[in-house]
C-alpha positions in Angstrom: 0.0 0.0 0.0 2.8 2.4 0.8 4.5 1.7 -2.5 1.2 2.4 -4.3 0.8 5.6 -2.4 4.4 6.7 -3.3 3.7 5.8 -7.0 0.5 7.9 -7.0 2.2 10.9 -5.4 5.1 10.6 -7.9 2.7 10.5 -10.8 0.8 13.5 -9.5 4.1 15.4 -8.9 5.2 14.7 -12.5 1.8 15.8 -13.8 1.9 18.9 -11.7 5.4 19.8 -12.9 4.4 19.2 -16.5 1.3 21.4 -16.3 3.3 24.1 -14.5 6.3 24.0 -16.9 5.4 27.4 -18.5 5.1 28.9 -15.0 8.5 27.5 -14.0 10.2 28.7 -17.1 8.7 32.2 -16.5 10.1 32.2 -12.9 13.5 31.2 -14.1 13.5 33.9 -16.9 12.6 36.6 -14.4 15.0 35.5 -11.6 18.1 35.9 -13.8 17.3 39.5 -14.5 17.2 40.6 -10.8 20.1 41.8 -8.7 21.6 38.6 -7.2 22.6 40.3 -3.9 18.9 41.0 -3.0 17.7 37.7 -4.4 20.3 35.8 -2.3 19.3 37.7 0.8 15.6 36.8 0.1 16.6 33.1 -0.3 18.4 33.2 3.0 15.3 34.6 4.7 13.2 31.9 3.0 15.4 29.3 4.6 14.9 31.1 8.0 11.2 31.0 7.2 11.4 27.2 7.0 13.1 27.2 10.3 10.3 29.3 11.8 7.8 26.7 10.5 9.7 24.0 12.2 9.9 26.0 15.5 6.1 26.6 15.3 5.4 22.8 15.1 8.1 22.2 17.8 6.3 24.5 20.2 2.9 22.9 19.5 4.4 19.4 20.0 5.8 20.5 23.3 2.4 21.9 24.4 0.7 18.5 24.0 3.6 16.6 25.6 5.4 15.3 22.6 8.9 16.8 22.5 10.5 16.9 19.1 13.3 18.7 17.3 12.8 21.8 15.1 15.2 20.3 12.5 13.0 17.1 12.0 9.7 19.0 12.2 10.5 21.5 9.5 11.4 18.6 7.2 8.1 16.9 8.1 6.1 20.2 7.6 7.9 20.7 4.2 6.9 17.2 3.1 3.3 17.8 4.2 3.1 21.0 2.2 4.4 19.2 -0.8 1.8 16.5 -0.4 -0.9 19.1 0.0 0.0 20.9 -3.2 0.4 17.7 -5.3 -2.7 16.0 -3.9 -4.9 18.9 -2.8 -7.7 17.7 -0.5 -8.4 20.6 1.8 -5.5 19.9 4.1 -6.2 16.2 4.4 -3.0 15.2 2.5 -0.8 17.3 4.8 -2.5 16.0 7.9 -2.0 12.4 6.6 1.8 13.0 6.5 1.8 14.1 10.2 -0.5 11.2 11.2 1.6 8.7 9.3 4.7 9.9 11.0 2.9 9.6 14.4 2.0 6.0 13.7 5.6 5.1 12.6 7.1 6.7 15.7 4.4 5.4 18.1 3.0 8.9 19.0 -0.5 9.7 20.0 -2.4 10.4 16.7 -5.1 12.2 18.8 -2.5 14.7 20.0 -0.9 15.1 16.5 -4.5 15.8 15.2 -4.7 18.6 17.7 -1.2 19.9 16.6 -2.2 20.0 13.0 -5.5 21.7 13.7 -3.8 24.3 15.9 -1.1 24.9 13.2 -3.8 25.8 10.6 -5.6 27.9 13.2 -2.5 29.9 14.0 -1.7 30.3 10.3 -5.1 31.9 9.9 -4.9 34.0 13.0 -1.4 35.2 12.3 -2.3 36.2 8.8 -5.6 37.9 9.9 -3.5 40.5 11.7 -1.7 41.4 8.5 -4.9 41.2 6.4 -6.7 43.7 8.6 -3.9 46.2 8.1 -3.8 45.5 4.3 -7.6 45.9 3.9 -7.4 49.1 5.9 -4.7 50.5 3.6 -6.7 49.5 0.5 -9.9 50.9 1.8 -8.2 54.3 2.6 -7.2 54.5 -1.1 -10.6 53.2 -2.4 -8.8 50.2 -3.9 -10.7 47.5 -2.2 -13.0 45.3 -4.3 -15.9 42.8 -3.7 -13.7 39.8 -4.4 -11.3 40.8 -1.7 -14.1 41.3 0.8 -15.7 38.0 -0.1 -12.3 36.1 0.2 -11.7 37.8 3.6 -15.1 36.8 4.9 -14.4 33.2 3.9 -11.1 33.3 5.8 -12.7 34.7 8.9 -15.4 32.0 8.7 -12.8 29.3 8.4 -10.8 30.7 11.4 -14.0 31.1 13.4 -15.0 27.5 12.7 -11.6 26.2 13.8 -11.9 28.3 17.0 -15.3 26.9 17.8 -14.1 23.3 17.1 -11.1 23.7 19.5 -13.3 25.4 22.1 -15.9 22.6 22.0 -13.1 20.0 22.2 -11.9 21.5 25.5 -15.4 21.8 26.9 -17.2 18.6 25.9 -16.6 15.7 23.5 -20.3 15.2 23.2 -21.0 18.8 22.2 -18.2 18.7 19.6 -19.5 15.4 18.2 -23.0 16.8 17.8 -21.6 20.0 16.3 -19.5 18.1 13.7 -22.3 15.7 12.9 -24.6 18.6 12.3 -22.1 20.3 10.1 -21.6 17.0 8.1 -25.3 16.6 7.6 -25.7 20.3 6.5 -22.8 20.0 4.0 -24.0 16.7 2.6 -27.5 18.1 2.1 -25.9 20.9 0.0 -23.5 18.8 -2.1 -25.5 15.6 -2.4 -27.6 16.9 -5.4 -24.4 17.7 -7.2 -22.2 14.7 -6.6 -25.0 12.2 -6.0 -23.5 10.9 -2.7 -22.5 12.0 0.8 -19.3 14.0 0.8 -18.6 13.7 4.6 -19.3 10.7 6.8 -20.8 11.2 10.2 -18.9 8.3 11.7 -15.6 10.0 10.7 -16.8 13.3 12.3 -17.5 11.5 15.6 -14.2 9.7 15.4 -12.4 13.1 14.8 -14.3 14.6 17.8 -13.0 11.8 20.1 -9.4 12.3 18.9 -9.6 16.1 19.2 -11.1 15.9 22.7 -8.5 13.4 23.8 -5.7 15.5 22.3 -6.6 18.8 24.0 -6.1 17.4 27.5 -2.6 18.8 27.8 -3.6 22.0 26.0 -6.1 22.8 28.8 -3.4 22.5 31.4 -0.9 24.8 29.6 -3.0 27.5 27.8 -0.2 30.1 28.1 2.0 27.9 25.9 -0.1 29.0 22.9 1.6 32.4 23.0 4.8 31.0 21.5 3.2 29.6 18.3 1.1 32.8 17.9 4.3 34.9 18.0 6.0 32.5 15.6 3.0 32.8 13.2 3.4 36.5 13.2 7.1 36.3 12.7 6.4 33.9 9.8 4.4 36.6 8.0 6.8 39.4 8.8 9.6 37.4 7.1 7.5 36.9 4.0 6.8 40.6 3.8 10.5 41.3 4.1 11.2 38.8 1.4 8.8 40.7 -0.8 10.6 43.9 -0.1 14.0 42.4 -1.0 12.7 41.0 -4.2 11.3 44.4 -5.2 14.7 45.9 -4.5 16.3 43.2 -6.7 14.3 44.7 -9.5 15.1 48.3 -8.6 11.7 49.1 -7.1 11.2 50.6 -3.6 7.9 49.5 -2.0 6.7 51.7 0.9 5.6 49.8 4.0 1.9 50.4 3.3 2.2 49.0 -0.3 4.2 46.0 1.0 1.6 45.1 3.6 -1.4 45.7 1.3 0.1 43.9 -1.7 1.3 40.9 0.4 -2.0 40.6 2.3 -4.1 40.3 -0.9 -1.8 37.9 -2.6 -1.6 35.7 0.5 -5.3 35.9 1.0 -5.9 34.3 -2.4 -3.2 31.8 -1.8 -5.3 30.5 1.1 -8.8 30.7 -0.3 -7.9 29.8 -3.9 -9.5 26.7 -5.4 -6.2 25.9 -7.1 -3.3 24.1 -5.3 -1.4 26.7 -3.2 -3.2 29.4 -5.2 -1.2 28.7 -8.4 -2.4 31.2 -11.1 -4.8 32.9 -8.7 -2.4 34.2 -6.1 0.0 35.7 -8.8 -2.8 37.6 -10.5 -4.3 38.9 -7.2 -0.9 40.2 -5.9 0.1 41.7 -9.2 -3.2 43.5 -9.6 -3.1 44.6 -5.9 0.3 46.2 -6.4 -0.9 47.8 -9.6 -3.8 49.4 -7.8 -1.3 50.8 -5.3 0.7 52.6 -8.0 3.2 50.0 -9.2 3.3 49.6 -12.9 1.7 46.3 -14.1 4.9 45.1 -15.7 6.9 45.7 -12.5 4.2 44.3 -10.3 4.1 41.1 -12.4 7.9 40.6 -12.3 8.0 41.1 -8.5 5.1 38.7 -8.0 6.7 36.0 -10.2 10.0 36.2 -8.4 8.3 36.2 -5.0 6.5 33.0 -5.9 9.7 31.5 -7.2 11.4 31.9 -3.9 8.5 31.4 -1.5 6.6 28.6 -3.4 8.6 26.8 -6.1 11.9 26.5 -4.2 10.2 25.2 -1.0 8.1 22.9 -3.2 11.3 21.2 -4.5 12.7 21.0 -1.0 9.3 19.5 0.1 9.6 16.8 -2.6 13.0 15.8 -1.3 11.8 15.8 2.3 8.7 13.8 1.3 10.9 11.1 -0.1 13.1 11.2 3.0 10.0 11.1 5.1 9.1 7.7 3.7 12.6 6.2 4.1 14.4 7.9 7.0 11.6 9.0 9.4 10.9 5.5 10.5 12.9 5.8 13.7 11.9 7.5 16.8 11.8 11.3 16.9 14.5 11.3 19.5 17.0 9.4 17.4 16.8 11.7 14.4 
């Protein structure tokens, strides 16, 4: 079964690379025209960003009583992101990488489920701070549009839903089970006429509620521990904004702080809510048009956006592919021996 899974992922990765070949060529063509000093600095910060991701997961693992190393966890997170892009299933592929690792290393899958849920929640919360600033800047210049408002509402609803789920998990397993079962029935009633079958299974919702309720037991005893991952989530976004500034400088364009925040916030917003894997195609258009509305020429905005995606998406995706392969072969030992 594992060999079959690897074969499927490999096939999907090849298909994704083939369909994205034009995008990759465009990134390469743009990158060679920028000033290498700034691009190198941006790449170094991107490596630091990967370390921040690992530190975030390390802090979450400690909160639920599973100590692990930042070095191992950034690799695991990178592999999970690769799987999520290649086989987009609303985060299920990424969660499966963490749960598979938990099974191999005899860790509590319930606690790892909580860890992954919290990581998504802090990703949303950390970005919402930036998004509020970005939307405020755009609104002050009358550059905000209905699509950006609608996407922001979707993100707020997703973050709220996760907050409610985590709260109910800490309060009552029964309440969480009823809530998730109700959500499953509601979603199935909406999509059943379209796909001619249930999309979500109530039994799986009840199983997930049991795992989540079991996993939050340590979280309830150490609520202050959540401050560290929140701070790291904000640092994560600050690094990405700084990378965007360095890339703009590589193409001899100075972006003021307000333009940086607004342009980044809209681009990253559509990365999250886009129907395409990691916002491919959608995120690039949204960020370029956002920068254009803030006074950057469309040609310059497009070049900056393409280079930004090259460093923050395509390079990490390649690293993730390598780590995914390592995850299957080298992460079979215990976390402590890695």
